[in-house]
Structure formats: structure tokens, C-alpha cells
MARDOMAR-775395 format. One record per residue (C-alpha): x, y, z. Coordinates in Angstrom, 1 decimal. Last residue first. Example, Ala and Ser with C-alpha at 12.3 -4.5 7.8 and 13.67 -1.06 7.14 Angstrom:
<atoms>
@xx=13.7 yy=-1.1 zz=7.1
@xx=12.3 yy=-4.5 zz=7.8
</atoms>
This chain:
<atoms>
@xx=6.3 yy=-18.8 zz=-172.5
@xx=5.5 yy=-15.4 zz=-171.9
@xx=1.7 yy=-15.1 zz=-170.6
@xx=-0.9 yy=-13.3 zz=-172.7
@xx=-2.0 yy=-10.1 zz=-174.4
@xx=-2.4 yy=-8.4 zz=-171.1
@xx=-4.3 yy=-5.2 zz=-171.3
@xx=-6.1 yy=-2.1 zz=-169.4
@xx=-3.3 yy=-2.3 zz=-166.2
@xx=-3.9 yy=0.8 zz=-164.3
@xx=-1.1 yy=3.2 zz=-163.2
@xx=-2.2 yy=5.9 zz=-161.3
@xx=-2.3 yy=9.6 zz=-161.6
@xx=-3.4 yy=11.7 zz=-158.5
@xx=-6.9 yy=12.5 zz=-157.4
@xx=-8.1 yy=9.5 zz=-158.0
@xx=-8.0 yy=7.7 zz=-154.3
@xx=-8.4 yy=10.8 zz=-152.3
@xx=-11.4 yy=12.2 zz=-154.1
@xx=-12.9 yy=8.8 zz=-153.6
@xx=-12.0 yy=8.7 zz=-150.3
@xx=-13.6 yy=12.3 zz=-149.4
@xx=-17.2 yy=11.4 zz=-151.2
@xx=-17.6 yy=8.5 zz=-149.4
@xx=-16.6 yy=10.2 zz=-146.0
@xx=-19.4 yy=12.7 zz=-147.4
@xx=-22.3 yy=9.8 zz=-148.2
@xx=-21.3 yy=8.4 zz=-144.9
@xx=-21.9 yy=11.6 zz=-142.9
@xx=-25.2 yy=12.3 zz=-144.8
@xx=-27.0 yy=8.9 zz=-144.2
@xx=-29.7 yy=8.6 zz=-146.3
@xx=-28.5 yy=6.3 zz=-148.8
@xx=-31.1 yy=4.6 zz=-151.2
@xx=-30.3 yy=6.4 zz=-154.5
@xx=-26.5 yy=7.0 zz=-153.8
@xx=-26.5 yy=9.5 zz=-157.1
@xx=-22.8 yy=9.6 zz=-158.7
@xx=-20.8 yy=12.8 zz=-159.9
@xx=-17.9 yy=13.4 zz=-161.6
@xx=-15.4 yy=16.5 zz=-162.2
@xx=-11.9 yy=16.9 zz=-163.1
@xx=-10.5 yy=20.6 zz=-162.2
@xx=-7.1 yy=21.4 zz=-163.9
@xx=-4.3 yy=19.1 zz=-163.9
@xx=-1.7 yy=20.4 zz=-161.4
@xx=-4.1 yy=23.2 zz=-159.5
@xx=-6.8 yy=20.9 zz=-159.4
@xx=-5.0 yy=18.3 zz=-157.5
@xx=-3.6 yy=20.7 zz=-155.1
@xx=-7.5 yy=22.0 zz=-154.6
@xx=-9.0 yy=18.6 zz=-153.9
@xx=-12.4 yy=18.2 zz=-153.5
@xx=-15.5 yy=16.4 zz=-151.8
@xx=-19.1 yy=17.5 zz=-152.6
@xx=-22.3 yy=16.3 zz=-150.8
@xx=-25.6 yy=16.3 zz=-151.7
@xx=-29.2 yy=16.5 zz=-150.7
@xx=-32.3 yy=15.3 zz=-152.8
@xx=-36.0 yy=17.1 zz=-152.4
@xx=-38.1 yy=15.5 zz=-154.8
@xx=-38.1 yy=12.3 zz=-154.2
@xx=-41.6 yy=11.5 zz=-153.1
@xx=-43.1 yy=8.8 zz=-151.2
@xx=-47.1 yy=8.8 zz=-152.0
@xx=-49.2 yy=7.6 zz=-149.3
@xx=-51.9 yy=5.5 zz=-150.7
@xx=-54.9 yy=5.5 zz=-153.1
@xx=-55.5 yy=3.3 zz=-156.8
@xx=-57.8 yy=4.5 zz=-159.2
@xx=-60.1 yy=2.9 zz=-161.7
@xx=-63.4 yy=5.0 zz=-162.8
@xx=-65.6 yy=4.9 zz=-165.8
@xx=-65.0 yy=1.4 zz=-166.4
@xx=-67.4 yy=0.5 zz=-169.7
@xx=-69.7 yy=-2.7 zz=-169.3
@xx=-70.8 yy=-5.1 zz=-172.2
@xx=-74.0 yy=-6.9 zz=-171.1
@xx=-74.0 yy=-10.5 zz=-169.2
@xx=-72.2 yy=-10.0 zz=-166.3
@xx=-68.8 yy=-11.0 zz=-164.9
@xx=-66.7 yy=-8.6 zz=-166.8
@xx=-63.2 yy=-8.9 zz=-165.2
@xx=-60.5 yy=-6.9 zz=-164.9
@xx=-56.7 yy=-7.4 zz=-163.5
@xx=-54.9 yy=-4.4 zz=-162.4
@xx=-51.4 yy=-4.1 zz=-161.7
@xx=-50.1 yy=-1.3 zz=-159.4
@xx=-47.0 yy=0.8 zz=-159.6
@xx=-44.1 yy=2.2 zz=-157.5
@xx=-43.6 yy=0.0 zz=-154.4
@xx=-45.8 yy=-2.9 zz=-156.0
@xx=-49.9 yy=-3.5 zz=-155.6
@xx=-51.5 yy=-6.5 zz=-157.1
@xx=-55.1 yy=-5.1 zz=-157.9
@xx=-57.8 yy=-7.6 zz=-158.2
@xx=-60.8 yy=-6.0 zz=-159.8
@xx=-64.1 yy=-7.9 zz=-160.7
@xx=-66.8 yy=-5.6 zz=-162.8
@xx=-70.4 yy=-7.1 zz=-163.0
@xx=-71.3 yy=-5.5 zz=-159.6
@xx=-70.0 yy=-1.8 zz=-161.0
@xx=-72.6 yy=-2.2 zz=-164.0
@xx=-75.0 yy=0.9 zz=-162.8
@xx=-77.3 yy=1.9 zz=-165.8
@xx=-77.1 yy=4.5 zz=-167.7
@xx=-75.0 yy=7.6 zz=-167.3
@xx=-71.1 yy=7.2 zz=-166.6
@xx=-69.9 yy=8.9 zz=-169.8
@xx=-68.8 yy=5.4 zz=-171.5
@xx=-72.4 yy=4.1 zz=-170.7
@xx=-73.6 yy=0.9 zz=-169.4
@xx=-71.8 yy=1.9 zz=-166.0
@xx=-68.7 yy=0.9 zz=-164.5
@xx=-67.3 yy=1.6 zz=-161.0
@xx=-63.8 yy=1.8 zz=-159.2
@xx=-62.0 yy=3.3 zz=-156.2
@xx=-64.7 yy=4.5 zz=-154.3
@xx=-67.5 yy=2.4 zz=-155.8
@xx=-66.1 yy=-0.6 zz=-155.2
@xx=-62.9 yy=-0.5 zz=-152.7
@xx=-59.7 yy=-0.7 zz=-154.2
@xx=-56.6 yy=-2.0 zz=-151.5
@xx=-55.3 yy=1.1 zz=-149.7
@xx=-51.3 yy=1.3 zz=-150.3
@xx=-49.5 yy=2.3 zz=-146.8
@xx=-46.6 yy=3.3 zz=-149.2
@xx=-46.3 yy=4.4 zz=-152.3
@xx=-43.3 yy=5.8 zz=-155.1
@xx=-43.6 yy=8.5 zz=-157.2
@xx=-43.5 yy=9.2 zz=-161.0
@xx=-43.8 yy=13.3 zz=-162.0
@xx=-45.8 yy=13.9 zz=-165.0
@xx=-49.2 yy=13.9 zz=-162.7
@xx=-48.3 yy=17.3 zz=-160.9
@xx=-50.5 yy=17.8 zz=-158.1
@xx=-51.1 yy=13.8 zz=-157.6
@xx=-47.9 yy=12.9 zz=-158.0
@xx=-47.6 yy=9.7 zz=-160.0
@xx=-47.7 yy=5.8 zz=-159.3
@xx=-47.8 yy=3.9 zz=-162.5
@xx=-51.1 yy=2.3 zz=-163.0
@xx=-50.6 yy=-1.2 zz=-165.2
@xx=-54.0 yy=-2.4 zz=-166.6
@xx=-52.7 yy=-6.5 zz=-166.5
@xx=-55.0 yy=-8.1 zz=-167.3
@xx=-58.1 yy=-7.6 zz=-168.9
@xx=-60.5 yy=-10.5 zz=-168.7
@xx=-63.4 yy=-10.6 zz=-170.7
@xx=-66.8 yy=-13.1 zz=-170.0
@xx=-69.2 yy=-9.7 zz=-171.0
@xx=-67.3 yy=-7.3 zz=-173.2
@xx=-65.0 yy=-5.1 zz=-171.4
@xx=-65.0 yy=-1.2 zz=-172.6
@xx=-62.7 yy=1.9 zz=-171.6
@xx=-63.5 yy=5.1 zz=-169.9
@xx=-60.6 yy=7.5 zz=-170.1
@xx=-58.1 yy=9.4 zz=-167.4
@xx=-57.8 yy=5.9 zz=-165.7
@xx=-56.4 yy=6.6 zz=-162.0
@xx=-53.4 yy=6.6 zz=-160.4
@xx=-51.4 yy=8.3 zz=-156.8
@xx=-54.9 yy=9.3 zz=-155.5
@xx=-53.9 yy=10.0 zz=-152.1
@xx=-56.1 yy=8.8 zz=-149.3
@xx=-52.9 yy=7.7 zz=-147.0
@xx=-52.5 yy=10.8 zz=-145.5
@xx=-49.5 yy=13.4 zz=-144.9
@xx=-47.8 yy=12.6 zz=-148.0
@xx=-44.0 yy=11.1 zz=-147.2
@xx=-40.9 yy=12.7 zz=-148.2
@xx=-38.1 yy=10.9 zz=-149.4
@xx=-34.2 yy=12.5 zz=-148.8
@xx=-32.0 yy=10.3 zz=-151.3
@xx=-28.5 yy=11.0 zz=-151.4
@xx=-26.3 yy=12.8 zz=-154.0
@xx=-22.7 yy=12.3 zz=-154.2
@xx=-20.7 yy=15.5 zz=-156.0
@xx=-17.0 yy=14.7 zz=-156.5
@xx=-13.8 yy=16.9 zz=-157.6
@xx=-10.6 yy=16.0 zz=-158.1
@xx=-10.6 yy=13.0 zz=-160.4
@xx=-8.2 yy=11.5 zz=-162.5
@xx=-8.8 yy=8.4 zz=-165.0
@xx=-9.2 yy=10.6 zz=-168.2
@xx=-6.0 yy=11.9 zz=-167.4
@xx=-4.3 yy=8.5 zz=-168.7
@xx=-1.6 yy=6.3 zz=-166.9
@xx=-0.6 yy=3.5 zz=-169.1
@xx=0.1 yy=-0.7 zz=-168.0
@xx=-0.6 yy=-2.0 zz=-171.9
@xx=0.8 yy=-5.8 zz=-171.4
@xx=1.5 yy=-7.1 zz=-174.8
@xx=3.6 yy=-9.9 zz=-173.3
@xx=3.8 yy=-11.1 zz=-169.4
@xx=6.0 yy=-13.0 zz=-167.4
@xx=9.5 yy=-11.4 zz=-168.3
@xx=8.3 yy=-8.3 zz=-166.7
@xx=7.8 yy=-9.7 zz=-163.5
@xx=4.2 yy=-10.6 zz=-161.7
@xx=3.0 yy=-10.5 zz=-158.7
@xx=-0.1 yy=-12.1 zz=-157.2
@xx=-3.5 yy=-11.4 zz=-154.7
@xx=-1.3 yy=-8.5 zz=-153.4
@xx=-1.7 yy=-8.2 zz=-149.4
@xx=-3.5 yy=-5.7 zz=-147.4
@xx=-7.3 yy=-6.7 zz=-148.1
@xx=-9.7 yy=-5.6 zz=-145.3
@xx=-10.8 yy=-2.7 zz=-147.7
@xx=-11.4 yy=-5.0 zz=-150.4
@xx=-14.3 yy=-7.1 zz=-148.3
@xx=-16.1 yy=-4.4 zz=-146.4
@xx=-17.3 yy=-2.7 zz=-149.3
@xx=-20.0 yy=-5.7 zz=-149.4
@xx=-19.3 yy=-8.3 zz=-152.2
@xx=-22.5 yy=-9.3 zz=-153.7
@xx=-21.4 yy=-12.3 zz=-156.1
@xx=-22.9 yy=-14.6 zz=-158.7
@xx=-21.3 yy=-17.7 zz=-159.1
@xx=-20.3 yy=-19.5 zz=-162.0
@xx=-17.2 yy=-17.9 zz=-163.1
@xx=-16.9 yy=-15.0 zz=-160.7
@xx=-19.9 yy=-13.1 zz=-161.9
@xx=-20.0 yy=-9.7 zz=-160.7
@xx=-22.2 yy=-7.4 zz=-158.2
@xx=-19.6 yy=-4.8 zz=-156.0
@xx=-20.8 yy=-2.7 zz=-152.9
@xx=-20.8 yy=1.1 zz=-152.6
@xx=-24.0 yy=0.6 zz=-150.7
@xx=-26.3 yy=3.4 zz=-152.8
@xx=-24.2 yy=2.9 zz=-155.8
@xx=-24.2 yy=-0.9 zz=-155.6
@xx=-28.3 yy=-0.8 zz=-154.6
@xx=-28.6 yy=1.1 zz=-157.7
@xx=-26.8 yy=-0.4 zz=-160.1
@xx=-28.6 yy=-4.0 zz=-158.9
@xx=-31.8 yy=-2.5 zz=-160.0
@xx=-30.6 yy=-1.7 zz=-163.0
@xx=-29.5 yy=-5.5 zz=-163.5
@xx=-33.0 yy=-6.5 zz=-162.4
@xx=-34.5 yy=-4.2 zz=-165.6
@xx=-36.4 yy=-1.1 zz=-164.7
@xx=-38.6 yy=-0.2 zz=-167.7
@xx=-42.5 yy=-0.8 zz=-166.8
@xx=-41.9 yy=-1.4 zz=-163.2
@xx=-40.1 yy=2.5 zz=-162.7
@xx=-37.9 yy=2.0 zz=-159.4
@xx=-38.0 yy=4.9 zz=-157.1
@xx=-40.2 yy=3.4 zz=-154.4
@xx=-37.7 yy=-0.1 zz=-154.7
@xx=-36.3 yy=1.0 zz=-151.5
@xx=-36.7 yy=2.6 zz=-148.6
@xx=-35.3 yy=3.5 zz=-144.9
@xx=-32.1 yy=1.7 zz=-145.9
@xx=-30.4 yy=0.1 zz=-143.2
@xx=-27.0 yy=-0.1 zz=-142.3
@xx=-25.4 yy=-3.6 zz=-141.9
@xx=-22.5 yy=-4.1 zz=-144.0
@xx=-20.4 yy=-7.3 zz=-143.6
@xx=-23.8 yy=-8.9 zz=-144.7
@xx=-21.5 yy=-11.1 zz=-147.0
@xx=-23.5 yy=-12.7 zz=-150.5
@xx=-22.2 yy=-15.5 zz=-152.6
@xx=-24.5 yy=-17.0 zz=-155.3
@xx=-24.5 yy=-20.5 zz=-157.6
@xx=-25.9 yy=-21.6 zz=-160.4
@xx=-27.4 yy=-18.2 zz=-161.6
@xx=-31.5 yy=-18.3 zz=-161.3
@xx=-33.7 yy=-18.4 zz=-164.4
@xx=-36.6 yy=-16.4 zz=-163.9
@xx=-35.2 yy=-13.4 zz=-162.1
@xx=-37.6 yy=-11.7 zz=-159.7
@xx=-35.5 yy=-13.4 zz=-156.9
@xx=-32.8 yy=-11.7 zz=-157.8
@xx=-34.2 yy=-8.2 zz=-156.9
@xx=-35.1 yy=-9.6 zz=-153.6
@xx=-31.3 yy=-11.0 zz=-152.9
@xx=-29.9 yy=-7.5 zz=-153.7
@xx=-32.2 yy=-5.9 zz=-151.6
@xx=-31.1 yy=-8.0 zz=-148.6
@xx=-27.1 yy=-7.9 zz=-149.6
@xx=-28.2 yy=-3.8 zz=-149.5
@xx=-30.2 yy=-4.1 zz=-146.0
@xx=-33.5 yy=-3.3 zz=-145.3
@xx=-35.5 yy=-0.4 zz=-143.6
@xx=-38.3 yy=-0.9 zz=-146.0
@xx=-38.6 yy=-2.6 zz=-149.1
@xx=-42.0 yy=-1.6 zz=-151.4
@xx=-43.2 yy=-4.9 zz=-153.0
@xx=-42.1 yy=-5.7 zz=-156.2
@xx=-44.5 yy=-5.6 zz=-159.3
@xx=-42.2 yy=-5.6 zz=-161.6
@xx=-38.1 yy=-5.8 zz=-162.0
@xx=-38.0 yy=-6.5 zz=-165.7
@xx=-35.8 yy=-9.2 zz=-166.9
@xx=-33.6 yy=-8.8 zz=-170.0
@xx=-30.2 yy=-7.3 zz=-168.3
@xx=-30.4 yy=-9.9 zz=-165.0
@xx=-30.5 yy=-12.8 zz=-167.5
@xx=-27.7 yy=-11.1 zz=-169.7
@xx=-25.6 yy=-11.2 zz=-166.3
@xx=-26.1 yy=-15.0 zz=-166.1
@xx=-23.3 yy=-15.6 zz=-168.5
@xx=-23.5 yy=-14.8 zz=-172.4
@xx=-22.1 yy=-17.6 zz=-174.9
@xx=-21.3 yy=-17.1 zz=-178.9
@xx=-21.0 yy=-20.1 zz=-180.8
@xx=-18.7 yy=-20.5 zz=-183.9
@xx=-19.0 yy=-23.6 zz=-185.9
@xx=-16.0 yy=-24.9 zz=-187.5
@xx=-15.1 yy=-27.0 zz=-191.0
@xx=-12.9 yy=-24.7 zz=-192.1
@xx=-13.9 yy=-24.0 zz=-196.2
@xx=-13.6 yy=-26.5 zz=-199.1
@xx=-17.5 yy=-27.4 zz=-199.2
@xx=-18.4 yy=-23.7 zz=-198.1
@xx=-20.0 yy=-22.5 zz=-194.8
@xx=-18.8 yy=-21.8 zz=-191.4
@xx=-21.5 yy=-22.8 zz=-188.9
@xx=-22.5 yy=-20.0 zz=-186.9
@xx=-24.5 yy=-20.4 zz=-183.6
@xx=-25.6 yy=-17.3 zz=-181.5
@xx=-27.1 yy=-17.3 zz=-178.0
@xx=-25.3 yy=-20.2 zz=-176.3
@xx=-26.0 yy=-19.9 zz=-172.9
@xx=-23.5 yy=-19.2 zz=-169.8
@xx=-20.7 yy=-20.6 zz=-167.3
@xx=-17.2 yy=-19.2 zz=-167.4
@xx=-14.2 yy=-19.9 zz=-165.3
@xx=-15.1 yy=-23.2 zz=-164.0
@xx=-12.6 yy=-24.4 zz=-161.9
@xx=-10.7 yy=-28.0 zz=-161.6
@xx=-7.5 yy=-28.4 zz=-159.8
@xx=-4.8 yy=-30.1 zz=-161.4
@xx=-2.4 yy=-27.2 zz=-161.0
@xx=-4.8 yy=-25.3 zz=-163.6
@xx=-7.8 yy=-27.1 zz=-164.4
@xx=-9.9 yy=-24.7 zz=-166.5
@xx=-13.3 yy=-25.4 zz=-167.1
@xx=-15.6 yy=-23.3 zz=-169.9
@xx=-19.1 yy=-23.6 zz=-169.7
@xx=-21.9 yy=-23.9 zz=-172.0
@xx=-26.1 yy=-24.3 zz=-171.1
@xx=-28.2 yy=-24.4 zz=-174.3
@xx=-30.2 yy=-21.4 zz=-175.1
@xx=-30.0 yy=-21.9 zz=-178.9
@xx=-29.6 yy=-25.2 zz=-179.8
@xx=-27.4 yy=-28.7 zz=-179.3
@xx=-30.2 yy=-30.5 zz=-177.9
@xx=-28.8 yy=-33.8 zz=-179.6
@xx=-26.0 yy=-33.2 zz=-181.8
@xx=-26.6 yy=-32.2 zz=-185.3
@xx=-26.7 yy=-35.3 zz=-188.0
@xx=-29.3 yy=-34.5 zz=-190.0
@xx=-28.0 yy=-31.1 zz=-190.2
@xx=-30.3 yy=-27.6 zz=-189.4
@xx=-28.5 yy=-26.9 zz=-186.0
@xx=-24.9 yy=-27.5 zz=-187.7
@xx=-22.6 yy=-28.6 zz=-184.5
@xx=-22.4 yy=-32.4 zz=-185.7
@xx=-22.4 yy=-31.5 zz=-189.5
@xx=-20.0 yy=-33.9 zz=-190.0
@xx=-19.8 yy=-36.9 zz=-187.2
@xx=-17.3 yy=-38.5 zz=-185.3
@xx=-19.3 yy=-36.8 zz=-182.3
@xx=-16.4 yy=-36.0 zz=-180.6
@xx=-15.0 yy=-34.4 zz=-183.5
@xx=-12.8 yy=-35.5 zz=-186.1
@xx=-15.8 yy=-35.8 zz=-188.8
@xx=-16.0 yy=-32.4 zz=-189.2
@xx=-17.6 yy=-29.7 zz=-187.2
@xx=-14.7 yy=-28.9 zz=-184.7
@xx=-16.3 yy=-25.9 zz=-182.5
@xx=-15.0 yy=-22.5 zz=-181.8
@xx=-15.7 yy=-20.5 zz=-179.0
@xx=-16.4 yy=-17.0 zz=-178.3
@xx=-17.5 yy=-16.1 zz=-174.5
@xx=-19.2 yy=-12.7 zz=-173.6
@xx=-19.7 yy=-11.4 zz=-170.2
@xx=-22.6 yy=-9.3 zz=-169.4
@xx=-21.8 yy=-5.9 zz=-167.7
@xx=-20.5 yy=-6.1 zz=-164.2
@xx=-21.7 yy=-3.9 zz=-161.4
@xx=-19.8 yy=-1.4 zz=-159.5
@xx=-18.6 yy=1.1 zz=-162.5
@xx=-19.9 yy=4.1 zz=-160.7
@xx=-16.4 yy=5.5 zz=-159.0
@xx=-14.5 yy=4.8 zz=-161.8
</atoms>
């Protein structure tokens, strides 16, 4: 449907010959605990599926092994089952932490910024920049402590109506302009070429009423708003380093509400952090013994704290100031088709475009999607294989 814009993690199951007729001519060649184990065969090893149609080699799948399961039994089949996940698994497990606020960036640029956060990069990347619209703010409404690269891909794709997926070993960012330009079928099949084809019409695929929400940011009036502060003093012993102390930005007037931040102020001694010999702020002022380094992101700050002195100190004040980015004024557009509703009833859907701020584009997108899905369509959901 309309929100299905980013590919899920791809999975490939394969069976390896584990007896003496394999390529290593060794029993237990694909058993990780066997003396004859193939060198390097372990969880995390890369594996690929390469096909050669019409004598042209092509990598159809590339990933890392996550499961190794040799079949047991002296008289059983001597095979090992492996499970391989493609690069999207990396995106699903990597958190988007400490990324700077992005301003006036295009969809493919945001994609590249999020992609750069992954420790292990895909084998190849393909992007296009056919859509040049810019987004005033991005990554401000993510949550560093929970948002993954894959989740951010989804937010970017929904905002720009792009698609992000794996094509063999290549990670692709495809703007909405690419498929709009395709006017010819990629291929055609006749009923004698496919077996077990499931091509059905399902009312669940219909949609005749749609609401698209898009971002309406509101900036704070000054760059002196306290977007995070510690609520309780904590102790650091001499020589101890506390790294990180995470500070997610919140609305100063309603601290349960997350916000983004811009024009952030590098913490100033005494103004933004203090330390004392007592937890209640009394006793000796030890602020000069507290070293503070702040890594400022779009929606949170990460502090590195060190006690450079010779006695225990209590961090009695720690805060970050800046101009809040508030997304509490969400706007939406709607599109519907009365003829379809009279025939099939009202079938509703909704989608958020978190970085989109163009009301005209959002309205046109809503009308396009309703026009596309208002009538029953035939979808080929499954094909068992090609006929001999």
C-alpha cells in the first residue's frame, strides 16, 4: 500500500552439502564445531546468491549468515541449513544517534546522511536526485534512543514518496520520478509460462478516502530555552569518566513532550553546569573539577563528564539550551472518491509525511493515491515457478 515504501530485511535460506562430496571433500565441512570446519565459516560470514541467466552473471542476493544449523544423526541427511539476511538487517539494528539537525536538504541527501550512520555499509549504493524539493528541518522529530536507520529511511520515504530497497547487492534510493517515467512493461508472461500463480482481487487493497498529514514546525522565540536538564544530582568520584549522559530534548513547558532543537548553545560553566561537594548544592564549589563535553544532535545531547579533581563531586546542575523545534501544529489534507464509496463503502487510510511542508504537493499526492486505489486491482501475490 501507500506506506510500503521501504523494503523489509531480506532473508535467504540455503542448504549446504556437509558430507565428503562437498567442495572441500571433508565430512563436517559446514559444522562450526567440527575439526574439519571450513576456515572462516562462522556467524557473520558474507554469502551471496549469484545467477547466470543468458550467460550474464548477476548477484541476486548478498548478506551475512545469521544461523548455522547442521542436521544431526549418523544416518540422516548430511546437510547444514544456513539463514542469510541482507543489508537491511544492518539498517534495522543500527540506531540513529547524535546526528546533527539537517536544514533545507533534499530527500536523497537525507538518505545519505542516515546511511552514513551504519557501521557496515552496503556493497553498492544507487541514488537519484530527480526530485529537488527541500525540507526545512529533518531528524528533529526522531528519537536518538530508539530510532533506527531503517525507521528513518521510512520517514524520509514517506515525506518524499521515494522507495528504498535492495536490488541484489545494491541499496537503492529511488525518487518518485523514476517509476512515473516508465511507460512500457518490463516483461510479459502468458498463462503457459507460470505455475501456481496467485493473481487475485481483494477489497483490502481498495482505498477511497485518505488523510495525509505533513509537518508544520514552530520555532521557539529565543535560543535560551532549556531543552534538557538533570532533575537529580549524581556523584562522580575522582578520575571517573561518565560517558555518555543522554539528554533528550523536551518542551520546557510540558516536559513529557519531545521536541527538536536548533541554535543550540555549547554548555557554559556555571550557567549550564555546576558541581558541589554536597548533593544539595551546599559545601564547596567544585565546578572547576568538572570537565564537560557536549555532542549536540538534532533531538538530544550526549554529555561526557569527568571528575578531574581529587575528591568526590556531585553534579548539581547540567543542562542544554537552544531554540526548540515544536511539531505540535500538524496539518493534514484529505482526498476521497464518492463513487467508489457508494459501491464498496468507505475504506480509509492515513499517512504521515513528517518532513514535507508543501501543502500543494501533499494534496496532489492524496488525490493521486485515491485515484490509484479507488477501484479493484488484480495483484500477483505469489508465483510458484516457471513452467517447464
